C-alpha positions in Angstrom: -67.5 35.9 -47.8 -63.8 36.7 -47.7 -62.0 39.6 -45.9 -58.6 41.3 -45.8 -57.2 43.3 -42.9 -54.9 46.3 -43.5 -53.2 48.0 -40.6 -51.5 51.3 -41.1 -48.7 53.0 -39.2 -44.9 53.4 -39.2 -44.9 52.4 -35.5 -46.1 48.9 -36.4 -43.4 48.4 -39.0 -40.6 49.4 -36.7 -41.9 47.2 -33.8 -42.6 50.2 -31.5 -46.2 49.1 -31.1 -47.4 45.5 -31.1 -50.1 44.9 -33.7 -53.0 43.5 -31.7 -55.6 44.9 -34.1 -55.1 42.2 -36.7 -55.7 39.3 -34.3 -58.8 40.9 -32.8 -60.3 41.6 -36.2 -59.6 38.2 -37.6 -61.2 36.5 -34.6 -64.3 38.7 -34.8 -64.7 38.1 -38.5 -64.2 34.4 -38.2 -66.8 34.2 -35.5 -69.5 35.5 -37.9 -68.4 33.2 -40.8 -66.2 35.6 -42.7 -62.9 34.1 -43.8 -59.9 36.3 -43.5 -57.6 35.5 -46.4 -54.9 38.1 -46.0 -53.4 40.6 -43.5 -51.1 43.4 -44.5 -49.3 46.2 -42.7 -48.0 49.4 -44.4 -46.4 52.6 -43.2 -47.7 56.1 -43.4 -47.0 56.4 -47.1 -49.7 57.5 -49.4 -48.4 55.4 -52.3 -48.1 52.2 -50.2 -51.6 52.8 -48.7 -53.3 53.3 -52.1 -51.6 50.2 -53.5 -52.8 48.1 -50.6 -56.3 49.5 -50.9 -56.4 48.6 -54.6 -55.1 45.0 -54.1 -57.4 44.2 -51.2 -60.5 45.8 -52.8 -59.9 43.8 -55.9 -59.6 40.4 -54.1 -62.0 40.5 -51.2 -65.7 41.1 -50.3 -64.7 42.9 -47.0 -61.7 45.2 -46.4 -61.1 46.6 -42.9 -58.4 49.2 -42.4 -57.2 50.5 -39.1 -55.0 53.5 -38.3 -54.1 56.9 -39.7 -57.4 58.6 -38.9 -56.0 61.1 -36.4 -55.6 64.8 -36.7 -51.8 65.0 -37.1 -49.6 65.4 -40.2 -48.7 61.7 -40.4 -52.4 60.6 -40.4 -53.0 60.2 -44.2 -55.6 57.5 -44.4 -58.5 59.9 -44.9 -56.8 61.6 -47.8 -56.0 58.2 -49.2 -59.6 57.2 -48.9 -60.7 60.3 -50.8 -58.3 59.6 -53.6 -59.2 55.9 -53.8 -63.0 56.5 -53.7 -62.9 59.7 -55.8 -64.4 62.1 -53.2 -63.4 65.0 -51.0 -63.2 65.8 -47.3 -66.1 67.8 -45.9 -67.1 68.7 -42.4 -69.6 66.1 -41.2 -72.5 67.4 -39.1 -73.1 64.1 -37.4 -69.5 63.7 -36.4 -69.3 67.4 -35.3 -72.3 66.9 -32.9 -70.9 63.7 -31.5 -67.4 65.2 -30.9 -68.9 68.3 -29.2 -70.8 66.0 -26.8 -67.7 63.9 -26.2 -65.5 67.0 -25.4 -68.2 68.6 -23.2 -68.6 65.4 -21.2 -64.8 65.6 -20.4 -64.8 69.3 -19.9 -62.4 69.8 -22.8 -62.4 72.8 -25.2 -62.9 72.7 -28.9 -59.5 72.7 -30.7 -58.2 72.7 -34.3 -57.6 69.0 -33.8 -61.3 68.5 -33.0 -62.2 70.5 -36.1 -60.0 68.2 -38.2 -61.8 65.2 -36.9 -65.1 66.4 -38.3 -63.6 66.3 -41.8 -64.7 63.0 -43.4 -65.0 61.7 -47.0 -68.2 63.1 -48.5 -69.5 59.7 -49.8 -68.7 57.7 -46.7 -71.2 56.3 -44.2 -70.1 57.5 -40.8 -69.7 55.0 -38.0 -69.9 56.6 -34.6 -67.0 56.2 -32.2 -68.6 56.2 -28.7 -65.3 56.5 -26.8 -63.1 58.7 -29.0 -63.1 61.5 -31.6 -62.0 59.6 -34.8 -65.1 58.3 -36.6 -65.2 55.0 -38.4 -66.3 55.0 -42.1 -68.0 52.6 -44.5 -67.8 52.6 -48.3 -70.0 50.1 -50.1 -70.1 49.1 -53.8 -72.6 46.4 -54.7 -71.8 43.5 -52.3 -68.4 44.7 -51.2 -67.7 46.6 -48.0 -64.7 48.8 -47.1 -64.3 49.9 -43.5 -61.9 52.4 -42.2 -61.5 52.4 -38.4 -59.3 54.1 -35.8 -56.0 52.4 -34.9 -56.3 52.9 -31.2 -57.2 49.4 -30.1 -59.8 50.1 -27.4 -61.7 52.5 -29.7 -61.5 50.1 -32.7 -62.8 47.2 -30.6 -65.8 49.2 -29.4 -66.7 50.2 -32.9 -66.3 46.7 -34.3 -68.5 45.1 -31.5 -71.2 47.8 -31.6 -71.4 48.5 -35.3 -69.2 46.5 -37.7 -70.0 42.9 -36.5 -73.8 43.5 -36.3 -73.8 45.0 -39.8 -71.7 42.3 -41.4 -73.6 39.5 -39.7 -76.7 40.5 -41.6 -74.7 40.3 -44.9 -73.2 36.8 -44.5 -74.8 34.1 -46.6 -73.8 30.7 -47.9 -71.2 28.9 -45.8 -70.7 29.5 -42.1 -67.5 29.1 -40.1 -67.5 28.1 -36.5 -64.5 27.9 -34.2 -64.0 26.6 -30.7 -60.7 26.7 -28.8 -60.0 24.2 -26.0 -57.3 25.3 -23.5 -55.0 22.5 -22.3 -52.0 22.5 -20.0 -49.7 20.1 -18.4 -49.1 18.1 -21.5 -46.7 18.6 -24.4 -48.0 19.1 -27.9 -46.4 15.9 -29.2 -47.9 13.8 -26.3 -51.2 15.5 -26.8 -51.3 14.5 -30.5 -50.2 11.0 -29.5 -53.1 10.6 -27.0 -55.6 11.9 -29.5 -54.4 9.3 -32.0 -56.0 9.0 -35.4 -57.8 12.3 -36.0 -60.1 11.3 -38.9 -62.8 9.7 -36.7 -62.6 12.5 -34.3 -62.8 15.4 -36.7 -65.0 13.9 -39.5 -64.4 16.8 -41.9 -63.6 19.5 -39.3 -60.1 21.0 -38.9 -57.9 21.0 -35.8 -55.0 23.3 -35.1 -52.4 22.7 -32.3 -51.3 26.1 -30.9 -48.6 25.7 -28.3 -47.5 28.4 -25.8 -45.6 28.6 -22.5 -48.9 28.1 -20.7 -50.1 25.1 -22.7 -51.5 24.0 -26.0 -54.7 25.4 -27.5 -56.7 23.1 -29.7 -58.7 25.1 -32.2 -61.6 23.3 -33.9 -62.9 24.8 -37.1 -66.0 23.7 -39.0 -67.4 25.1 -42.3 -71.1 24.2 -43.0 -74.2 25.5 -44.7 -75.8 27.1 -41.6 -74.6 28.5 -38.4 -76.7 26.0 -36.4 -75.3 22.9 -38.2 -71.7 24.2 -37.9 -72.2 24.8 -34.2 -73.6 21.3 -33.6 -70.6 19.7 -35.5 -68.2 21.8 -33.4 -69.8 20.5 -30.2 -69.6 16.9 -31.4 -65.9 17.2 -32.2 -65.3 18.8 -28.8 -67.0 15.9 -27.1 -64.8 13.3 -28.9 -61.7 15.3 -28.1 -62.7 15.5 -24.4 -63.3 11.8 -24.4 -59.5 11.3 -25.1 -57.8 14.1 -23.1 -60.4 15.5 -20.8 -58.2 15.9 -17.7 -55.8 18.2 -19.6 -58.6 20.6 -20.7 -59.1 23.4 -18.2 -61.2 25.8 -20.3 -62.4 27.1 -23.6 -62.0 30.3 -25.7 -60.0 33.0 -24.0 -60.4 31.6 -20.5 -57.2 31.7 -18.4 -56.4 29.0 -15.8 -56.6 31.5 -13.0 -60.3 32.3 -13.9 -61.2 28.6 -14.1 -59.5 27.8 -10.8 -61.2 30.8 -9.1 -64.6 29.4 -10.1 -63.7 25.9 -8.8 -62.4 27.3 -5.4 -65.6 29.4 -5.1 -67.8 26.4 -5.8 -66.0 24.2 -3.3 -65.8 26.9 -0.7 -62.0 26.6 -0.5 -59.4 29.3 0.3 -55.9 29.5 -1.0 -52.6 30.9 0.4 -49.4 31.0 -1.6 -45.7 31.1 -0.7 -43.6 32.0 -3.7 -39.9 32.0 -4.1 -38.7 31.6 -7.8 -42.0 32.9 -9.2 -41.6 36.1 -7.3 -45.4 36.8 -6.9 -46.4 36.0 -10.4 -49.0 33.4 -9.2 -50.6 35.9 -6.8 -50.6 38.5 -9.6 -52.4 36.2 -11.9 -55.0 35.2 -9.3 -55.7 38.8 -8.3 -56.3 39.7 -11.9 -59.6 38.0 -11.6 -62.5 40.0 -10.1 -63.8 38.4 -7.0 -60.6 36.7 -6.1 -60.8 38.1 -2.5 -63.5 35.5 -1.9 -61.0 32.6 -2.1 -57.4 34.1 -2.1 -56.5 34.5 1.5 -52.9 35.8 1.1 -49.6 35.5 -0.8 -46.1 36.0 0.4 -42.8 36.1 -1.5 -40.3 34.3 0.6 -37.3 34.7 -1.6 -34.4 34.4 0.9 -33.8 31.4 3.1 -34.3 33.7 6.2 -37.8 34.7 5.0 -38.7 31.0 4.5 -37.8 30.4 8.1 -39.1 33.7 9.6 -42.5 33.8 7.8 -43.3 30.2 7.1 -41.5 28.3 9.9 -39.3 26.3 7.5 -36.6 24.8 9.8 -33.1 26.2 9.1 -31.8 22.6 9.5 -34.1 21.4 6.7 -32.8 24.0 4.3 -29.2 23.2 5.4 -29.8 19.5 4.8 -31.6 19.6 1.5 -31.2 23.1 0.1 -33.9 25.7 -0.6 -34.7 24.1 -3.9 -35.9 20.7 -2.7 -39.0 18.6 -2.2 -38.7 18.9 1.6 -38.6 22.7 1.6 -41.4 23.0 -1.0 -43.6 20.9 1.2 -42.6 22.9 4.3 -43.4 26.1 2.6 -46.8 24.9 1.4 -47.8 23.6 4.8 -46.3 26.7 6.5 -48.3 29.2 4.5 -51.5 27.2 4.9 -51.0 27.0 8.6 -50.1 30.7 8.9 -53.2 31.8 6.8 -55.6 29.2 8.1 -56.4 28.5 4.5 -57.9 25.3 3.0 -54.9 25.0 0.6 -51.3 26.0 0.7 -49.2 26.3 -2.5 -45.5 27.0 -2.9 -42.8 27.4 -5.5 -39.0 27.1 -5.1 -36.6 26.8 -8.0 -33.7 28.0 -10.1 -34.9 30.4 -12.7 -31.3 31.1 -14.0 -29.4 31.9 -15.9 -27.0 31.4 -13.0 -27.2 29.2 -9.9 -27.6 25.8 -11.6 -25.5 22.7 -10.8 -25.5 19.2 -12.3 -27.7 18.0 -9.5 -30.0 21.0 -9.6 -29.9 22.5 -13.1 -31.4 25.8 -14.3 -35.1 25.4 -14.8 -35.6 23.0 -11.8 -38.7 24.0 -9.8 -40.4 22.2 -7.0 -44.1 23.0 -6.5 -45.6 22.2 -3.1 -49.2 21.6 -2.2 -50.8 21.1 1.2 -54.4 20.7 2.3 -56.1 19.1 5.3 -55.4 15.6 4.2 -52.1 15.7 2.3 -48.8 17.5 1.7 -46.6 16.8 -1.3 -44.3 18.4 -3.8 -43.9 17.8 -7.5 -40.6 18.3 -9.4 -40.5 20.1 -12.8 -37.8 21.1 -15.2 -38.9 24.1 -17.3 -35.7 24.6 -19.3 -33.8 27.8 -19.7 -34.9 31.4 -19.9 -35.7 33.2 -16.6 -39.0 34.7 -17.6 -40.1 31.5 -19.3 -39.3 29.4 -16.3 -41.4 31.7 -14.1 -44.3 31.7 -16.6 -44.3 27.9 -16.9 -44.0 27.4 -13.1 -46.9 29.7 -12.4 -49.1 27.7 -14.8 -48.0 24.4 -13.4 -48.7 25.6 -9.9 -52.3 26.7 -10.7 -52.8 23.4 -12.6 -51.6 21.4 -9.6 -54.3 23.0 -7.4 -57.0 22.5 -10.1 -56.2 18.8 -10.4 -55.9 18.2 -6.7 -59.2 19.9 -5.9 -61.0 18.1 -8.8 -59.2 14.8 -7.9 -57.9 14.4 -11.5 -55.1 12.0 -10.9 
């Protein structure tokens, strides 16, 4: 079964809004064995929308459209649906009752906009929106399915998970697609490919995509087979063979972030963590505290950006900074041991570097970062060069710091 995704809105074409709907829908469809063959984005133009409807409906079994279902003048998708499916807008009783309950629950009055949201194509099957006023719609002809969904991402996602995916899952027959993404870090794409070596005995008919980013390389395994169970088993077998080659670089699967994985590890070990950040400016602490339950293992974080703060808050000797500079192995180690001692934590972590674009020298170029680590048994610092681009350097340094802790705790040398 094949699908096309069509997103509608001028705001997408001018770059005012990042189009996250396409990525979410593609992932959800692929997870249930529906192959997305095209994605398209058009503006709020009736002609462009109708042309896109016709092209997609002709080519694919499933069409999912998002956007343009609101009550304002530039929301033309419902009118386009009426033209395309030869029907008319009528006030839908089901939608009206649901919108009334929605507004009452928020102590909001009925408005002309709410009235407009009850108007839906007469021959559409209404898909309830539990967290908004714009209903989803389904048009079906034989074994083809056309969905129109709100463009607001959190509303669209709720409808897809609650209604669209369960519905389409029951219609999928024939071949099944299974994906698994392995999250790696601390190794470049080219080196990762080199360590994996000949892929044919690893994949045995599966597909493998290398997806690099500032935080690492994702390895996406894809298997197409006759049943969901067989495809799933083959994916697991490929995963095992990949792990046999590059296990220590794999920190998680799917959408797991390193801070989530590290949080589980620290919790299991009963360890606490304290952080002193200079060049990363609190980014590591921000990532750690994005994880629910991080208060169980994250003791504290300080941003010691100036030399004075390194001395005042962490006890880094002024003479040490004078002799080696703030960006040095010696200072990174002193910061890590200082914050650990100050917090009484199991582990101390530090960063000090030159994020740029100014401040670099031939000896200490832009992108140079020292990451310090201290625990009860050891204190060390590791040198990195993350290249140019201030935000990129901070992002890469935060990932490398979290990974250093993961490997030290798990003893992955």
